C-alpha positions in Angstrom: 97.8 16.5 42.9 94.2 16.0 44.3 94.5 14.3 47.7 90.8 14.7 48.4 90.0 13.1 45.1 92.4 10.2 45.7 90.8 9.6 49.1 87.4 9.5 47.5 88.5 6.8 45.1 90.5 4.8 47.6 87.6 4.7 50.1 85.3 3.5 47.3 87.8 0.7 46.3 88.2 -0.4 50.0 84.4 -0.8 50.2 84.5 -3.6 47.7 86.0 -5.9 50.3 89.2 -7.2 51.8 89.4 -10.6 49.9 88.6 -12.8 52.9 85.8 -15.4 53.0 82.5 -13.8 53.8 83.6 -10.4 52.8 80.9 -8.6 50.6 80.9 -5.2 48.9 79.3 -2.4 50.9 77.0 -1.2 48.2 75.7 2.0 49.8 79.3 3.1 50.7 80.4 2.4 47.1 77.5 4.3 45.6 78.1 7.4 47.8 81.2 8.1 45.8 79.3 8.5 42.5 77.3 11.2 40.8 73.7 10.4 39.7 74.9 10.5 36.1 77.8 8.1 36.5 78.9 6.2 33.4 81.0 3.0 34.0 82.6 1.2 31.1 83.3 -2.3 32.4 86.3 -2.7 30.2 88.0 -0.8 27.4 87.9 -1.3 24.5 84.4 -2.5 23.6 82.9 -3.2 27.1 79.3 -2.3 27.9 78.5 1.0 29.6 76.4 1.2 32.8 74.7 4.6 33.0 73.2 6.1 36.1 73.5 5.3 39.8 70.5 3.0 39.9 71.9 1.0 37.1 75.3 1.0 38.8 73.7 -0.5 41.9 72.0 -3.2 39.9 75.3 -4.1 38.2 77.2 -4.4 41.5 74.4 -6.5 43.1 74.2 -8.7 40.0 78.0 -9.3 40.1 77.7 -10.2 43.8 75.6 -13.1 42.7 78.6 -15.0 41.3 81.8 -13.1 42.4 83.1 -13.3 46.0 86.3 -12.4 47.9 86.8 -9.0 46.1 89.9 -7.1 46.9 91.2 -4.0 45.1 95.0 -3.6 45.7 96.2 -0.2 44.4 99.9 -0.2 43.4 100.1 3.3 42.1 97.8 6.3 42.0 98.1 9.7 40.3 95.6 12.6 40.2 94.6 16.1 39.4 91.6 18.1 40.7 89.2 16.4 38.3 90.9 13.1 37.4 92.3 10.0 39.3 94.1 7.1 37.8 95.0 3.9 39.6 97.2 0.9 38.7 95.9 -2.1 40.5 96.4 -5.8 41.1 92.8 -6.9 42.0 91.5 -10.3 43.1 88.2 -12.1 43.2 86.8 -15.6 43.1 84.5 -16.1 40.1 82.2 -19.1 40.7 85.0 -20.9 42.5 87.8 -19.9 40.3 90.5 -17.6 41.7 90.8 -14.6 39.3 93.8 -12.3 40.1 93.9 -9.6 37.4 95.8 -6.4 36.7 94.2 -3.2 35.4 94.4 0.5 35.1 91.3 2.5 36.0 90.4 6.1 35.2 88.0 8.2 37.3 86.7 11.6 36.3 85.1 13.7 39.0 82.6 16.5 38.8 82.6 19.9 40.6 81.2 18.3 43.7 84.0 15.8 43.9 81.8 12.8 42.9 82.9 10.3 40.3 81.0 10.9 37.1 82.9 8.6 34.7 84.8 5.4 35.3 86.7 3.3 32.7 88.7 0.1 33.4 91.5 -1.0 31.1 92.3 -4.7 31.5 93.5 -7.7 29.6 90.4 -9.8 28.7 92.7 -12.4 27.1 94.3 -12.9 30.5 90.9 -13.4 32.1 90.0 -15.8 29.3 93.0 -18.0 30.1 92.1 -18.0 33.8 88.5 -18.9 33.0 89.7 -21.7 30.7 88.1 -20.4 27.5 89.8 -20.1 24.1 91.8 -17.0 23.4 89.8 -16.6 20.2 86.8 -15.9 22.3 88.5 -13.2 24.4 88.2 -10.2 22.0 85.7 -7.7 23.0 82.6 -8.3 25.1 82.1 -12.0 24.3 79.9 -13.8 26.8 82.3 -16.6 27.6 85.3 -14.3 28.4 84.2 -12.9 31.7 81.1 -14.9 32.3 77.6 -14.7 30.9 76.3 -13.0 34.0 79.0 -10.3 33.8 77.3 -8.8 30.8 75.5 -5.6 31.4 71.7 -5.6 31.5 70.2 -4.6 28.2 69.2 -1.1 29.3 69.4 1.2 32.4 65.6 0.8 32.9 66.0 -3.0 32.9 68.9 -2.8 35.3 66.8 -0.7 37.7 64.0 -3.2 37.4 66.3 -6.1 38.1 67.8 -4.3 41.1 64.3 -3.7 42.6 63.4 -7.3 42.1 66.6 -8.5 43.9 65.9 -6.2 46.8 62.3 -7.5 47.0 63.2 -11.1 46.9 65.9 -10.8 49.6 63.4 -8.9 51.9 60.7 -11.5 51.1 62.9 -14.6 51.8 65.4 -13.2 54.3 68.1 -14.9 52.3 70.8 -13.8 49.9 70.6 -14.1 46.1 73.6 -16.0 44.8 72.5 -16.2 41.2 70.0 -14.5 39.0 69.5 -15.3 35.3 67.2 -13.4 33.0 65.6 -15.9 30.6 65.9 -15.1 26.8 62.1 -14.8 26.4 59.9 -12.1 25.0 58.4 -11.4 28.4 60.5 -10.6 31.5 61.3 -13.7 33.5 64.2 -14.8 35.8 65.4 -17.9 37.6 67.1 -17.2 40.9 69.1 -19.1 43.6 68.6 -17.8 47.1 70.9 -18.9 50.0 69.1 -19.1 53.3 70.6 -18.5 56.8 70.9 -22.3 57.4 72.9 -22.8 54.2 70.1 -24.3 52.2 69.3 -23.0 48.7 65.9 -22.0 47.5 65.1 -21.9 43.7 62.7 -19.2 42.6 61.2 -18.1 39.4 60.1 -14.5 38.7 57.3 -13.9 36.2 57.2 -10.3 35.1 54.6 -8.2 33.3 54.1 -9.1 29.7 54.2 -5.4 28.6 52.1 -3.8 25.9 48.3 -4.0 25.7 47.9 -7.6 24.6 46.3 -9.3 27.5 42.6 -9.5 28.4 43.6 -9.7 32.0 46.5 -7.3 32.4 46.7 -7.4 36.3 49.4 -9.9 37.0 48.2 -10.2 40.6 45.1 -12.0 39.2 47.3 -14.9 38.1 49.1 -15.0 41.4 45.7 -15.3 43.2 44.6 -18.1 40.8 47.8 -20.1 41.4 47.4 -19.7 45.1 43.8 -21.0 45.0 44.7 -23.9 42.7 47.6 -25.0 45.0 45.3 -24.9 48.0 42.9 -27.3 46.2 45.7 -29.8 45.3 46.2 -28.8 41.7 50.0 -29.2 40.8 51.1 -25.6 40.3 54.1 -23.6 41.4 54.0 -22.3 45.0 53.6 -18.6 45.2 56.0 -16.8 47.6 55.0 -13.3 47.1 54.0 -10.5 44.8 56.2 -7.5 43.9 54.3 -4.2 43.3 57.1 -2.3 41.7 57.9 -3.7 39.2 54.8 -5.9 39.0 56.0 -9.5 39.3 55.1 -12.9 40.7 57.7 -14.7 42.8 57.1 -18.4 42.8 58.9 -21.7 43.1 61.3 -22.6 40.3 59.8 -26.0 39.2 62.4 -28.4 37.9 61.6 -30.2 34.7 60.8 -29.5 31.0 57.9 -29.4 28.6 59.9 -31.3 26.0 58.8 -34.9 25.4 61.2 -35.8 22.6 63.6 -37.9 24.6 60.9 -40.2 26.0 59.5 -43.5 24.8 55.9 -43.9 23.8 54.8 -45.3 27.1 56.5 -42.5 29.1 54.9 -39.9 26.9 51.5 -41.5 27.3 51.8 -41.7 31.1 52.6 -38.0 31.3 49.8 -37.0 29.0 47.3 -38.9 31.1 48.7 -37.4 34.3 48.1 -34.0 32.7 44.5 -34.9 31.7 43.8 -36.1 35.2 45.0 -32.8 36.7 42.8 -30.9 34.1 39.8 -33.0 34.9 40.2 -32.5 38.6 40.5 -28.8 38.1 37.3 -28.7 36.2 35.5 -30.1 39.2 36.7 -27.4 41.6 34.1 -25.2 43.4 33.7 -21.9 41.7 32.9 -19.7 44.7 36.6 -19.2 45.8 37.5 -18.0 42.3 34.5 -15.7 42.1 35.5 -14.2 45.5 38.8 -13.3 44.0 37.1 -11.4 41.2 37.0 -14.1 38.4 33.8 -13.4 36.5 31.2 -16.2 36.4 29.2 -16.3 33.2 25.4 -16.6 33.6 23.3 -18.4 31.0 24.3 -20.8 28.2 25.4 -18.1 25.7 27.6 -16.5 28.3 29.2 -19.8 29.2 29.9 -20.7 25.5 31.2 -17.2 24.7 33.1 -16.6 27.9 36.4 -16.4 26.0 35.0 -13.9 23.5 33.5 -11.8 26.3 37.0 -11.6 27.9 39.0 -10.8 24.8 36.6 -8.6 22.9 37.3 -5.3 24.8 41.0 -5.7 24.2 40.3 -6.3 20.4 37.9 -3.4 20.2 40.2 -1.0 22.1 43.3 -1.8 19.9 41.7 -2.3 16.5 43.3 0.2 14.1 42.6 -1.5 10.8 39.7 -3.6 9.3 39.9 -7.3 10.2 37.5 -9.1 7.8 38.6 -12.7 8.6 38.2 -12.1 12.4 34.8 -10.5 11.9 33.7 -13.4 9.7 34.7 -15.9 12.4 33.0 -13.8 15.1 29.8 -13.8 13.2 29.8 -17.5 12.7 30.6 -18.1 16.4 27.8 -15.9 17.6 25.3 -17.7 15.3 26.4 -21.2 16.4 26.8 -21.2 20.2 26.3 -24.7 21.7 23.4 -23.7 23.9 23.0 -27.1 25.5 26.2 -26.6 27.5 25.0 -25.4 30.9 27.7 -26.2 33.4 30.7 -23.8 33.7 34.1 -24.8 35.2 37.3 -23.0 36.1 39.4 -23.4 32.9 43.1 -22.6 32.2 42.0 -21.5 28.7 45.5 -21.5 27.3 46.0 -25.2 28.3 48.3 -28.0 27.5 51.2 -26.5 29.5 52.9 -28.7 32.0 56.4 -29.4 33.3 57.6 -33.0 33.9 60.6 -34.7 35.5 61.4 -38.4 36.3 58.2 -39.6 34.6 55.9 -37.3 36.6 54.0 -34.1 35.9 55.5 -31.5 38.3 53.3 -28.6 37.6 50.7 -27.0 35.3 51.8 -23.5 34.4 50.7 -20.2 32.7 47.3 -19.3 34.1 47.4 -15.7 32.7 44.2 -16.2 30.7 42.3 -18.5 33.0 38.6 -17.9 33.5 35.3 -19.6 34.2 33.7 -21.1 31.1 33.0 -24.3 29.2 35.4 -27.0 30.3 35.7 -28.2 26.7 37.5 -24.9 26.0 40.5 -26.4 27.7 40.4 -29.5 25.5 40.2 -27.3 22.4 43.2 -25.2 23.3 45.2 -28.2 24.3 44.3 -29.7 20.9 45.7 -26.6 19.2 48.9 -26.7 21.2 49.5 -30.3 20.2 50.6 -28.9 16.8 53.9 -27.5 18.2 54.0 -28.9 21.8 52.9 -32.5 21.6 50.7 -33.5 24.5 52.2 -37.0 24.7 49.4 -39.1 23.3 47.1 -38.6 20.3 44.4 -36.1 21.2 41.5 -38.5 20.4 42.7 -41.0 23.0 43.2 -38.2 25.6 39.7 -36.9 25.0 38.2 -40.3 25.5 40.3 -40.6 28.7 38.9 -37.2 29.8 35.4 -38.4 29.2 36.1 -41.6 31.3 37.3 -39.5 34.2 34.5 -37.0 34.1 31.7 -39.3 33.1 30.6 -36.9 30.3 29.7 -38.0 26.8 32.1 -37.0 24.0 30.9 -33.9 22.1 33.3 -33.5 19.2 31.2 -30.7 17.6 31.6 -28.6 20.8 35.4 -29.2 20.8 35.4 -28.0 17.2 33.5 -24.9 18.2 35.9 -24.0 21.0 38.9 -24.7 18.7 37.5 -22.0 16.5 36.7 -19.7 19.4 40.1 -20.0 21.0 42.0 -19.5 17.7 39.8 -16.5 16.9 40.3 -14.7 20.3 44.0 -15.5 20.1 44.2 -13.9 16.6 42.2 -10.9 18.0 44.7 -10.6 20.8 47.7 -10.0 18.5 46.0 -8.4 15.5 47.0 -4.9 16.4 50.5 -5.8 17.2 51.2 -6.4 13.6 49.2 -3.7 12.0 50.3 -1.1 14.5 53.6 -2.2 16.0 54.9 -0.4 19.1 58.6 0.2 20.0 60.0 -2.5 22.2 57.5 -5.2 21.1 58.9 -8.7 20.2 58.0 -8.1 16.6 59.2 -11.4 15.2 57.1 -13.3 17.8 54.0 -11.3 17.1 54.2 -11.8 13.3 54.7 -15.5 14.0 51.6 -15.6 16.2 49.6 -13.6 13.7 50.2 -15.8 10.6 49.9 -19.1 12.5 46.7 -18.1 14.3 45.0 -16.9 11.2 45.7 -20.2 9.5 44.3 -22.0 12.5 41.1 -19.8 12.3 40.7 -20.8 8.7 41.3 -24.5 9.3 38.9 -24.5 12.3 36.2 -22.7 10.3 36.6 -25.3 7.5 36.4 -28.1 10.0 33.3 -26.7 11.8 31.6 -25.9 8.5 32.5 -29.2 6.8 34.4 -27.5 4.0 37.5 -29.3 2.7 40.8 -27.5 2.7 42.5 -26.6 -0.5 45.7 -24.8 -1.6 46.0 -23.0 -4.9 49.2 -23.3 -6.9 51.6 -20.4 -6.7 54.8 -19.6 -8.6 57.4 -18.6 -6.0 60.0 -16.0 -6.8 63.2 -16.4 -4.8 64.5 -12.8 -4.8 62.9 -9.4 -5.1 64.1 -6.0 -6.4 65.8 -5.2 -3.1 67.7 -8.4 -2.7 71.1 -6.7 -2.8 70.1 -4.2 -0.1 68.7 -7.0 2.1 72.0 -8.9 1.7 73.8 -5.7 2.9 71.4 -5.4 5.9 72.0 -9.1 6.8 75.8 -8.5 6.6 75.5 -5.4 8.8 73.6 -7.3 11.4 76.2 -10.1 11.4 78.9 -7.6 12.1 77.3 -6.5 15.4 79.1 -7.5 18.5 76.6 -9.1 20.8 77.1 -9.6 24.6 74.9 -11.9 26.7 72.2 -14.5 25.9 69.4 -11.9 26.2 71.0 -9.7 23.6 71.8 -12.8 21.4 68.1 -13.6 21.5 67.3 -10.1 20.2 70.0 -10.5 17.5 68.3 -13.7 16.4 65.0 -11.8 16.2 66.5 -9.3 13.8 67.8 -12.1 11.6 64.3 -13.6 11.5 62.8 -10.2 10.5 65.4 -9.7 7.7 64.6 -13.2 6.4 60.9 -12.5 6.4 61.4 -9.2 4.7 63.3 -10.9 2.0 60.3 -13.1 1.2 58.0 -10.1 1.3 60.3 -8.3 -1.1 60.1 -11.2 -3.5 56.4 -12.0 -3.3 54.2 -9.5 -1.5 53.3 -7.5 -4.6 52.1 -10.7 -6.3 50.1 -11.8 -3.2 48.4 -8.5 -3.1 47.6 -8.5 -6.8 45.9 -12.0 -6.4 44.0 -11.0 -3.3 42.7 -7.8 -4.9 41.6 -9.8 -7.9 39.7 -12.3 -5.8 38.0 -9.6 -3.6 36.9 -7.7 -6.7 35.3 -10.9 -8.1 33.4 -11.6 -4.9 32.3 -8.1 -4.2 31.6 -7.2 -7.9 33.5 -3.9 -7.8 37.0 -2.5 -8.7 39.5 -1.1 -6.2 41.9 1.7 -7.0 44.2 0.7 -4.1 44.9 -2.6 -2.3 44.5 -0.9 1.1 40.7 -0.4 0.3 40.0 -4.1 0.2 39.9 -5.1 3.9 37.4 -2.3 4.8 35.1 -3.3 2.0 35.4 -7.0 2.9 34.7 -6.3 6.6 31.6 -4.3 5.7 30.4 -7.1 3.4 31.1 -9.8 6.1 29.0 -7.9 8.7 26.1 -7.6 6.3 26.1 -10.9 4.5 23.9 -13.8 5.4 24.9 -17.4 6.1 24.5 -18.2 2.4 27.8 -16.5 1.8 29.7 -18.4 4.4 31.4 -20.9 2.2 32.4 -18.3 -0.5 33.9 -16.1 2.2 35.7 -19.0 3.8 37.2 -20.1 0.5 38.4 -16.5 -0.1 40.1 -16.3 3.3 41.4 -19.9 2.9 43.1 -19.0 -0.4 44.6 -15.9 1.1 46.2 -17.6 4.1 47.3 -20.7 2.2 49.1 -18.6 -0.4 50.8 -16.6 2.4 52.0 -19.8 4.1 53.4 -21.0 0.7 55.4 -17.8 0.6 56.4 -17.3 4.3 56.2 -20.9 5.7 59.8 -21.6 4.9 61.1 -18.8 7.1 61.8 -19.0 10.8 58.8 -16.7 11.5 56.4 -18.6 9.2 57.5 -22.1 10.2 54.8 -22.4 12.9 52.1 -21.6 10.4 53.4 -24.2 8.0 52.9 -27.0 10.5 49.3 -26.3 11.4 47.4 -29.6 11.4 44.4 -30.0 13.8 44.4 -33.5 15.2 41.3 -35.7 14.9 38.9 -35.4 17.9 37.6 -38.9 17.9 
C-alpha cells in the first residue's frame, strides 16, 4: 500500500471542486501533483492523449469553459508504491446538464512521487444517453458524445498556445472565459465568450498569426494598428481590445453577422453592397499622415503609386522563389511597361477588399486588413471585382463602380481597373507560388493549391482583358482513371477509416480527401498535360527539351528577353496551359474555384 501516493491523488481530486455553485478547479494545485512529462488519456479506449503539463493546464482550463460544479467522489482506492487506482462516482454540470458518471482511473507515479500517467475508464454510452445523443454516436472519441469542446486540442503546441491566449484575455478583460471555440480555418482564429464581474458577457475574436512566409506584412501588430486608426476615423471595423505578444494575436470584438448574401432578396443585397461602397469611398478620403506615422509606407511618384502592391509583395516573392515562374514574370513585365502614370493621388486602401459582415440589413464591419497599404484607390475596386467571383458583392460590379464614381466625383477609368485587376491577381499568385512548388510541413496544402490554380487563371484572364485578346479553350480528351487508380482507392479507404474527433480535426480530414481527389486527376491526366505543354513550348522556342522540368527555366529566360511583339503569342501559350489544367482539375473540390473564374464587366 502507498499511503503517500494515495494522498497525492486524493488531494489532486479534491482540488477539482466540491460540486457547489461557484466552485472552480484550483488549476495550480491540480498541476502540482503531475510530472512535466504527464500523459493523460481522457478516456479508454480510443480517447485523445494530452501530453505535458502545459498541455494539461490548457485542457483543464478549456474544460472550465463549459463544465461547472465538478466533484470527484472516491468510493474505493488501492495502491502500490508506483500505482494508484480509484473507483469514483463523479459529478459535473455540462452546459446546464447534470452529468453524474462512474469511472475507474489509473495513476502511475514516478520516482519523485509525481503522477506521470493518467488513464480514465468510463462508459461513454452512458454519457451519450445523458447528453441526449444517439448511442450509435457514443463509440470512441466522437464529437457529440462528450461535447465538441471536450475534444483535445490538435497538438501539445496548440494546447499551450491556447492556454496562453486564455490567460492573456482574462488578464486583459478582468473577466472569466466561459467558452472558447477554435474556428476550422487554415489560420489560427477563435471566438470567445467572457463573463464580466457584473454578469454581462463580452464576445471576442482572436486573430492569430497566419504562419509560414506568405505575407508581405508579417507583423500582425501592423493590422491591429490599422484597425485602431480606422475605427478612430469612423470606418466600421472591429474594435481592438489588445495585442498578445506570445503568441502573436489580435484580440478584437466578435462582430455578429455573416458575409453570405444568399438568403437575401435583390433589394437587400443591393442596399448592403452600396453601404460597403460608401464605407470604402469614405476610407479612401482619410488623411494619410496617421497611417504614415504608424509605419505604413507612402509611395512617392506616379509609378510608385501604381506599383505599390508590387513593391510590397516582390521581396516576399523573390525571397521564396525556388523554381522558375514564366507566367508571373510575363505578367510583371507587362505591368511595368504599362503603369497608368496619370494617377497621382494615393489613398489608404484595404487592397484585399470586398470583405464585410452584415446583419439585419446593415454592414456591421469591414474586416481583414492584413494586406492594407497606401496606393491607388482603384486597386480596391479591382480586388473587390475579383472577389465577386466567389463572394458576390451584392450588386453587379459595373453599377457599384458607377456608384463609387458618384460618391467620389471621379470619372470612371475602366482601363485602370483592368490594370489593377491584373496587378492584384499577379501579386496574389506571387504570394503563394512557392507554397506549391516547395511545400512546408504544416501548411494548408489543399488551400494553397486551390489559390495557386485559381489565381493563375485570373492572371491569364486579366492579361487577355487588358491586352484585348479573346479567351479560348482547346479541346482535350479527359481520362477518368490513371495507372494508380487502385492504390488511390485504397488510400481513400484508409483515410475514411480514421477516427476523427472535433471540428478542427474534421476540417483537416476533409483537406486530405481533397488532396486524394486531386491526386487522382493528376494520376489520370498529368502526363498528357505535360506532353502537350512541352510540345507547345518547343514550337514557340524553336528547340527540343530532354526533360519537362527544363521548360519553365527556358520560358522564363525568353519572357525576360522578349519584346512586346511576343506578348500575344506568350499569352496564348499560358492561356492554353491554364485552360487545359482547369479542364482536368476544375471538377475537383480544390479546382472548383478556378473553374468559376469570370471577371465581371467594369462598365
